C-alpha positions in Angstrom: -27.7 -26.4 -22.3 -31.0 -25.1 -23.8 -32.1 -25.7 -27.4 -35.2 -23.5 -27.0 -35.8 -20.9 -29.8 -35.9 -18.1 -27.3 -35.7 -14.5 -28.5 -32.6 -13.4 -26.7 -31.8 -9.8 -26.0 -29.2 -8.0 -24.0 -31.7 -5.9 -22.0 -33.8 -9.0 -21.2 -30.7 -10.7 -19.7 -29.5 -7.5 -17.9 -29.4 -7.1 -14.1 -30.0 -3.4 -13.5 -28.5 -1.5 -10.5 -30.2 1.8 -9.7 -28.2 4.6 -8.1 -29.7 7.6 -6.4 -26.7 10.0 -7.1 -27.3 12.3 -4.1 -26.9 9.4 -1.8 -24.2 7.2 -3.3 -20.7 8.8 -2.6 -19.7 12.4 -1.9 -16.2 13.4 -3.1 -16.7 17.2 -3.1 -17.2 17.3 0.7 -20.6 19.0 0.7 -22.7 16.1 2.0 -24.2 15.4 -1.4 -23.2 12.5 -3.6 -21.7 13.2 -7.0 -20.6 11.8 -10.3 -16.9 11.5 -9.2 -18.2 9.4 -6.2 -19.8 7.0 -8.6 -16.7 6.8 -10.7 -14.7 6.0 -7.5 -17.0 3.1 -6.9 -17.2 1.6 -10.4 -15.1 -1.4 -9.4 -17.5 -2.1 -6.6 -20.5 -1.9 -8.9 -18.7 -4.2 -11.4 -18.0 -6.7 -8.5 -21.8 -7.1 -7.9 -22.2 -8.8 -11.2 -24.8 -6.4 -12.4 -24.7 -5.4 -16.1 -26.4 -2.0 -16.3 -26.6 1.1 -14.1 -29.7 3.4 -14.0 -29.0 6.8 -12.6 -31.7 9.1 -11.3 -31.6 12.6 -12.9 -28.3 14.5 -12.9 -29.4 17.3 -15.1 -29.3 21.0 -14.1 -32.2 21.5 -11.6 -33.3 23.8 -8.8 -34.0 20.6 -6.9 -37.6 21.2 -5.9 -38.1 17.4 -6.4 -34.5 16.2 -6.1 -33.7 16.6 -9.8 -37.0 15.6 -11.3 -37.6 19.3 -12.1 -35.1 19.9 -14.9 -34.0 23.4 -15.9 -31.5 22.4 -18.6 -31.7 19.0 -20.3 -28.2 19.3 -21.8 -26.3 20.3 -18.6 -25.2 18.5 -15.5 -26.3 19.8 -12.1 -23.3 21.6 -10.5 -23.8 19.7 -7.2 -23.1 16.5 -9.1 -20.2 17.6 -11.3 -19.5 18.5 -14.9 -20.2 17.1 -18.3 -16.6 16.0 -18.6 -17.1 14.0 -15.4 -20.2 12.5 -16.9 -18.2 11.5 -20.0 -15.6 9.9 -17.7 -18.3 8.0 -15.9 -19.8 6.7 -19.1 -16.4 5.7 -20.4 -15.6 3.9 -17.1 -18.9 2.0 -17.2 -18.4 0.8 -20.8 -14.8 -0.1 -20.1 -16.1 -2.5 -17.5 -18.7 -3.9 -19.7 -21.5 -2.1 -17.9 -24.3 -0.3 -19.8 -26.0 2.9 -18.7 -29.6 4.0 -18.4 -30.5 7.7 -18.5 -33.5 9.0 -16.6 -35.6 11.2 -18.9 -38.1 13.5 -17.3 -40.3 15.1 -20.0 -43.9 15.0 -18.7 -42.8 18.2 -17.0 -39.9 20.6 -16.7 -38.8 23.0 -14.0 -40.5 26.3 -13.9 -37.0 27.7 -14.1 -36.4 26.1 -17.5 -36.0 28.8 -20.2 -39.0 27.4 -22.1 -41.3 28.1 -19.1 -39.7 31.4 -18.3 -40.5 32.5 -21.8 -43.9 30.8 -21.9 -45.2 32.8 -18.9 -44.1 36.2 -20.3 -47.0 36.7 -22.7 -49.8 34.9 -24.4 -48.2 35.3 -27.8 -44.7 34.2 -26.8 -43.4 31.5 -29.2 -42.9 29.2 -26.2 -46.5 29.7 -24.8 -47.8 26.5 -26.3 -44.9 24.5 -24.8 -47.1 24.2 -21.7 -50.8 23.8 -20.8 -52.3 27.3 -20.1 -56.0 28.0 -19.3 -57.0 31.7 -19.7 -58.7 33.0 -16.6 -61.5 34.7 -18.6 -62.8 31.2 -19.4 -63.4 30.7 -15.6 -61.5 28.4 -13.3 -60.5 25.2 -15.2 -62.0 21.8 -14.2 -60.3 20.2 -11.2 -57.2 18.2 -11.7 -55.4 16.5 -8.8 -51.7 17.1 -8.2 -49.3 14.6 -6.6 -47.2 17.1 -4.7 -49.3 20.2 -4.3 -50.2 20.8 -0.6 -53.7 21.7 -1.7 -53.7 18.8 -4.3 -54.6 21.4 -7.0 -52.9 20.8 -10.4 -53.9 24.2 -11.8 -51.8 27.2 -10.6 -52.9 30.8 -11.3 -50.2 33.0 -12.8 -51.1 36.7 -12.6 -48.5 37.8 -15.2 -50.7 36.7 -18.1 -54.0 36.1 -16.1 -54.0 32.4 -16.8 -53.6 29.0 -15.0 -50.9 26.5 -15.9 -51.1 22.8 -15.3 -48.8 20.8 -12.9 -49.6 17.2 -12.2 -46.6 17.3 -9.7 -45.3 20.3 -7.8 -46.0 23.9 -8.7 -42.4 24.2 -9.8 -43.0 21.3 -12.3 -45.3 22.6 -15.1 -46.5 19.9 -17.5 -45.1 20.1 -21.0 -47.6 20.2 -23.9 -47.0 17.1 -25.9 -49.8 18.0 -28.3 -47.3 20.6 -29.6 -45.1 18.9 -32.2 -42.3 21.4 -31.4 -42.2 20.1 -27.9 -42.0 16.5 -29.1 -39.1 17.4 -31.4 -37.3 19.1 -28.6 -37.5 15.9 -26.5 -36.3 13.7 -29.4 -33.4 16.0 -29.9 -32.5 15.8 -26.2 -32.6 12.0 -26.3 -30.4 12.0 -29.5 -27.9 14.2 -27.7 -27.5 11.6 -24.9 -27.7 8.6 -27.3 -24.9 10.2 -29.4 -22.8 10.4 -26.2 -23.3 6.6 -25.8 -26.0 6.0 -23.3 -27.6 2.6 -23.7 -31.2 3.1 -22.5 -33.8 5.6 -21.3 -36.2 5.4 -18.4 -39.1 7.6 -19.1 -40.4 9.2 -15.9 -44.1 9.7 -15.5 -44.5 9.1 -19.2 -48.0 7.6 -19.1 -49.2 11.2 -18.3 -47.8 13.1 -21.3 -50.9 12.9 -23.5 -53.8 14.9 -22.3 -57.3 15.7 -23.4 -56.6 19.4 -23.8 -60.3 20.3 -23.4 -59.8 19.2 -19.8 -63.4 18.1 -19.3 -64.8 17.4 -15.8 -63.7 14.1 -14.2 -65.8 12.0 -11.8 -66.1 13.4 -8.4 -63.7 11.8 -5.9 -61.5 10.3 -8.7 -58.5 11.6 -6.8 -59.1 9.5 -3.7 -56.6 6.8 -4.6 -53.6 6.7 -6.9 -54.8 3.9 -9.3 -57.9 6.0 -10.0 -55.7 9.1 -10.7 -53.6 7.0 -13.1 -56.7 5.8 -14.8 -58.0 9.3 -15.4 -54.7 11.2 -15.9 -52.8 8.5 -17.7 -52.9 6.8 -21.2 -54.2 9.9 -22.9 -55.7 10.0 -26.4 -52.4 10.3 -28.4 -49.9 8.5 -26.1 -49.3 5.6 -28.6 -48.9 8.0 -31.5 -46.2 9.8 -29.5 -44.5 6.6 -28.5 -44.4 5.3 -32.1 -43.0 8.6 -33.2 -40.3 8.4 -30.5 -39.5 4.9 -31.6 -39.1 6.0 -35.2 -37.3 9.2 -34.4 -34.9 7.9 -31.7 -35.1 4.3 -30.4 -34.9 2.6 -33.8 -31.8 4.6 -34.8 -29.7 3.4 -31.8 -29.0 0.2 -30.0 -30.9 1.4 -27.0 -33.9 0.2 -25.0 -36.6 2.3 -23.3 -38.7 1.6 -20.3 -41.7 3.7 -19.1 -42.4 4.5 -15.5 -45.9 3.3 -15.2 -47.9 1.5 -17.9 -51.4 2.6 -17.4 -54.0 0.9 -15.3 -54.5 -2.5 -16.9 -52.6 -5.4 -18.4 -53.9 -4.4 -21.8 -52.5 -0.9 -21.4 -49.1 -2.4 -20.6 -49.1 -4.7 -23.6 -50.1 -1.8 -25.8 -46.9 0.1 -24.7 -44.3 -2.7 -24.9 -45.4 -5.6 -27.1 -42.8 -5.9 -29.9 -45.2 -5.6 -32.7 -46.4 -2.2 -31.3 -43.0 -0.6 -32.1 -43.2 1.6 -29.0 -41.2 0.7 -25.9 -39.4 -2.5 -24.9 -40.1 -3.1 -21.2 -43.0 -2.6 -18.8 -42.4 -1.1 -15.4 -45.7 -1.3 -13.5 -46.5 -0.1 -10.0 -48.8 -2.8 -8.8 -46.2 -4.8 -6.9 -44.8 -1.8 -5.0 -48.3 -0.5 -4.4 -49.1 -3.7 -2.5 -47.7 -2.0 0.6 -49.4 1.4 0.7 -50.4 1.7 4.4 -49.1 0.5 7.7 -51.3 -2.6 7.2 -48.9 -4.7 5.1 -50.1 -7.0 2.3 -50.4 -10.7 2.6 -48.3 -13.3 0.8 -51.5 -14.2 -1.1 -51.5 -10.6 -2.4 -47.9 -10.9 -3.6 -48.5 -14.2 -5.3 -51.6 -13.0 -7.0 -49.9 -9.8 -8.3 -46.7 -11.4 -9.7 -48.5 -14.4 -11.1 -51.1 -12.2 -12.8 -48.4 -10.2 -14.6 -46.2 -13.1 -15.4 -49.1 -15.0 -16.9 -50.1 -12.1 -19.1 -46.6 -11.6 -20.3 -45.7 -15.3 -20.7 -45.8 -15.3 -24.5 -45.6 -11.6 -25.4 -44.0 -8.4 -24.0 -41.4 -8.1 -21.3 -41.5 -7.1 -17.6 -39.3 -5.3 -15.1 -39.0 -7.1 -11.8 -38.4 -5.0 -8.7 -39.4 -4.3 -5.1 -37.9 -0.9 -4.4 -36.7 2.3 -6.0 -36.2 6.0 -5.2 -40.0 6.4 -4.7 -40.3 3.7 -2.1 -39.1 2.9 1.4 -36.7 0.0 1.8 -37.8 -3.4 0.7 -36.8 -5.2 3.9 -39.3 -3.0 5.9 -42.1 -3.3 3.3 -41.8 -7.0 2.2 -39.4 -8.6 4.7 -38.7 -8.2 8.4 -36.5 -5.5 9.8 -36.2 -7.1 13.3 -32.6 -7.8 14.1 -33.1 -11.6 14.0 -34.6 -11.5 10.5 -33.5 -8.5 8.6 -30.5 -10.3 7.0 -32.2 -13.5 6.1 -35.3 -11.7 4.8 -33.1 -9.4 2.6 -31.4 -12.5 1.1 -34.8 -14.0 0.5 -36.1 -11.0 -1.2 -33.0 -10.7 -3.4 -33.4 -14.4 -4.3 -37.0 -13.7 -5.3 -36.2 -10.7 -7.6 -33.3 -12.5 -9.3 -35.2 -15.7 -9.9 -38.3 -14.3 -11.6 -39.0 -13.9 -15.3 -38.3 -10.4 -16.5 -35.4 -7.9 -16.1 -34.5 -7.4 -12.4 -33.8 -4.0 -10.9 -31.8 -3.7 -7.6 -31.8 -0.4 -5.8 -28.5 0.7 -4.2 -28.1 -0.6 -0.7 -30.6 -3.5 -1.1 -27.6 -5.7 -1.9 -26.6 -5.0 1.8 -30.1 -5.2 3.2 -30.3 -1.5 4.1 -33.4 -0.6 6.1 -35.6 2.4 6.9 -34.1 5.2 8.9 -36.9 5.5 11.4 -37.8 9.2 10.9 -40.4 10.3 13.6 -40.7 14.1 13.1 -41.7 16.0 10.0 -38.7 18.3 10.4 -36.5 15.2 9.6 -37.9 14.8 6.1 -36.5 16.4 2.9 -39.0 14.9 0.5 -41.6 17.3 -1.0 -44.2 14.6 -1.1 -43.8 13.9 2.7 -43.6 17.6 3.7 -46.6 18.8 1.5 -48.6 15.7 2.5 -48.2 16.7 6.1 -49.3 20.3 5.4 -52.3 19.0 3.6 -53.3 16.7 6.5 -52.8 19.5 8.9 -54.9 21.9 6.9 -57.8 19.4 6.8 -57.5 18.7 10.6 -56.5 15.1 9.9 -54.6 12.6 12.1 -51.0 13.8 12.0 -49.7 11.1 14.3 -51.1 8.4 11.9 -49.6 10.3 9.0 -46.1 10.3 10.7 -46.5 6.6 11.6 -47.3 5.9 7.9 -44.4 8.0 6.7 -42.1 6.2 9.1 -42.8 3.0 7.1 -43.4 4.3 3.6 -41.7 7.7 3.1 -39.4 7.9 0.0 -36.7 9.5 2.2 -36.3 6.0 3.9 -35.0 4.8 0.5 -32.7 7.8 -0.1 -30.4 7.7 2.9 -26.6 7.6 2.2 -25.0 4.4 1.0 -23.3 2.6 3.9 -19.7 2.0 2.8 -17.9 1.4 6.1 -18.0 2.0 9.9 -16.3 5.4 9.8 -18.1 8.6 10.5 -21.0 9.1 8.1 -20.3 5.5 6.9 -17.7 6.7 4.5 -20.3 8.5 2.4 -18.9 12.0 3.2 -16.6 13.8 5.6 -19.4 16.4 6.0 -22.9 16.1 7.4 -24.9 14.3 4.7 -28.0 15.8 3.2 -30.0 13.0 4.8 -28.8 11.3 8.0 -27.0 7.9 7.7 -29.0 5.0 9.2 -27.8 4.4 12.7 -27.1 0.7 11.9 -24.2 1.7 9.5 -21.5 0.4 11.8 -22.7 -3.2 11.2 -24.5 -2.9 7.9 -21.9 -1.7 5.5 -19.9 -2.8 2.4 -16.6 -3.2 4.2 -18.0 -5.6 6.8 -20.1 -7.6 4.3 -17.3 -8.0 1.8 -15.3 -9.9 4.4 -18.2 -12.1 5.5 -18.9 -15.0 3.1 -22.4 -15.4 4.6 -23.3 -11.7 4.2 -26.3 -10.3 2.4 -23.9 -8.8 -0.1 -22.1 -12.0 -0.9 -25.4 -13.9 -1.2 -26.5 -11.2 -3.7 -23.4 -11.6 -5.8 -23.8 -15.4 -5.8 -27.5 -15.1 -6.8 -26.6 -12.7 -9.7 -24.1 -15.1 -11.0 -26.6 -18.0 -10.8 -29.0 -16.0 -12.9 -26.4 -15.1 -15.5 -25.3 -18.7 -15.8 -28.8 -20.1 -16.1 -31.0 -18.7 -18.9 -33.9 -20.7 -17.4 -34.1 -18.0 -14.7 -34.3 -15.3 -17.4 -36.6 -16.9 -20.1 -38.0 -20.0 -18.4 -41.7 -20.5 -17.9 -42.9 -19.6 -14.4 -45.5 -21.8 -12.7 -46.9 -21.1 -9.3 -47.0 -24.1 -6.9 -49.5 -24.4 -4.1 -51.1 -21.0 -4.5 -53.0 -21.5 -1.3 -49.9 -21.9 0.9 -50.1 -19.1 3.5 -46.4 -18.6 4.2 -44.3 -20.2 1.4 -44.0 -18.8 -2.2 -43.1 -21.7 -4.4 -42.7 -21.8 -8.1 -40.8 -23.5 -10.9 -38.9 -22.1 -13.8 -38.7 -24.4 -16.9 -36.9 -24.0 -20.2 -36.7 -27.1 -22.4 -35.1 -29.8 -20.2 -33.9 -27.4 -17.5 -36.1 -27.0 -14.4 -35.6 -25.0 -11.3 -37.6 -25.0 -8.1 -37.7 -21.8 -6.0 -38.9 -22.0 -2.4 -39.3 -18.8 -0.4 -40.6 -18.6 3.2 -42.2 -15.2 3.7 -42.7 -15.7 7.5 -40.8 -15.5 10.7 -41.9 -19.0 11.6 -40.7 -22.4 10.3 -42.9 -23.6 7.5 -43.2 -26.8 5.6 -44.4 -27.6 2.0 -45.0 -30.9 0.3 -43.0 -31.5 -2.8 -43.6 -35.2 -3.8 -41.2 -35.3 -6.7 -38.1 -34.1 -4.7 -35.2 -36.4 -4.2 -33.5 -36.9 -0.8 -30.3 -35.2 -1.9 -31.4 -32.4 -4.3 -29.0 -30.2 -6.1 -29.2 -26.9 -4.2 -27.9 -23.9 -6.1 -28.4 -21.3 -3.4 -29.6 -21.3 0.2 -29.6 -18.4 2.7 -29.1 -20.9 5.6 -26.4 -23.5 5.9 -29.0 -26.2 6.3 -32.1 -27.6 4.6 -34.5 -29.9 6.4 -36.0 -32.6 4.1 -38.3 -35.3 5.2 -40.4 -37.7 3.1 -42.1 -35.7 0.3 -41.7 -32.5 2.4 -39.3 -29.6 3.0 -39.2 -27.5 6.1 -38.0 -24.0 5.7 -36.6 -21.8 8.5 -37.9 -18.3 8.9 -37.4 -16.4 5.6 -35.4 -19.2 4.1 -34.8 -19.1 0.4 -33.7 -22.1 -1.7 -33.3 -22.7 -5.4 -33.1 -26.4 -6.3 -32.1 -27.7 -9.7 -34.5 -30.5 -10.6 
């Protein structure tokens, strides 16, 4: 029992489960997951012990970027279902004590949204200033890089009004003009619409980019050569904090909701400025530095992982609050990136990584399938990819005469489509996801890696995950306790303590496929082990030997 005067909050103590709706469960027999499929699996979600569900966009969309190009913010995509089914989903979640996070995509809309359709009609249209336009008679605007454009050009010429429009993402995702107060009010009204329905939180997609210097001055040559540089020059614009404070006052303060921004600038200071409580902006930081550790086929070292997570924890020890995650819809599977997908190690490394996420300070996010240890699909041809980033990236490399084989090898490890393959429910055809051919192929390992198998196996990745979630929920020290890194220089073991008043936990994680030992002089011969992904623990005098990818939490 802790006596610490911690500032408890439900969203700090949450365990968030992220669902990519296209890939979770298909009930309409078209190969695409839907809302009814999620409703069908609510008891499964509840059984995990998680407390909140974050759903990727389900709004009306032409699907250029799988729903992140929204054509109607108050309608449900027909592929996914109806508003009545959404209401049933929300009721079902709340009935089971689960909260719901809505993805809000308002840096840009779809070019098929009525606002943009009107905006491009004429220069004096009342919706013209809902987007960023540059009249062609002023010459070509200064270069801006685009994430998804095959030529990496963020300005698109539109002959209808002889002007360019801005799109930091695909050409079908024009950027909204947040400098226009009417746009901001539209967004707040949309958020209120969903908050009035009862959603419990908002995840703000690409929000660090909404404020722009609308003079669009020249940027340093070569700034686009790496993503952190792009974020530095495109993100954290001049009025971002004004808009966030306004959003807090207009929406967040009026409901019992929390909000997290995808991306928090390019520095610790930027992140604190967005989420520190006295700023009255957002509540939780969701930075990219940890997932960006693996950005090429040359994987990062354990030293890199320790440095990253320790740096962020140290900065947020007394102020602010962090998200803790290793994967999401924009990343390949965590086992391939941070663990080991070899048959001998994929299960133990999945358990180890889940132990890590659920034992760190901050709010943990688990991406669907990671509770099973799902792995990359092994795509080898560009024709196998659906993701616009992968397809247009290939076209860009091809146009430049680049190394396409290296690109495909990199995509095999890192492509977002690896993290979007259908949920593996059982050993039946298409793994119980759909009776029809799925929009992306099911991983070939589905006959062994699936929910039905793992629910029956007490030693499965799934049951280890459930146990770890319960341990976190029963021990506030794992939520609020101080994190202290042990033996920073150790090459293979990530060791740290979590301390809250008299409670103290020791976490030991072997990030290698070899046995590894660490000296812990204060450890007793028969320590109280809360969780262990092996059925053994080798302790000698003042030392513990960990098996490959072994993860242990000891109560001290």
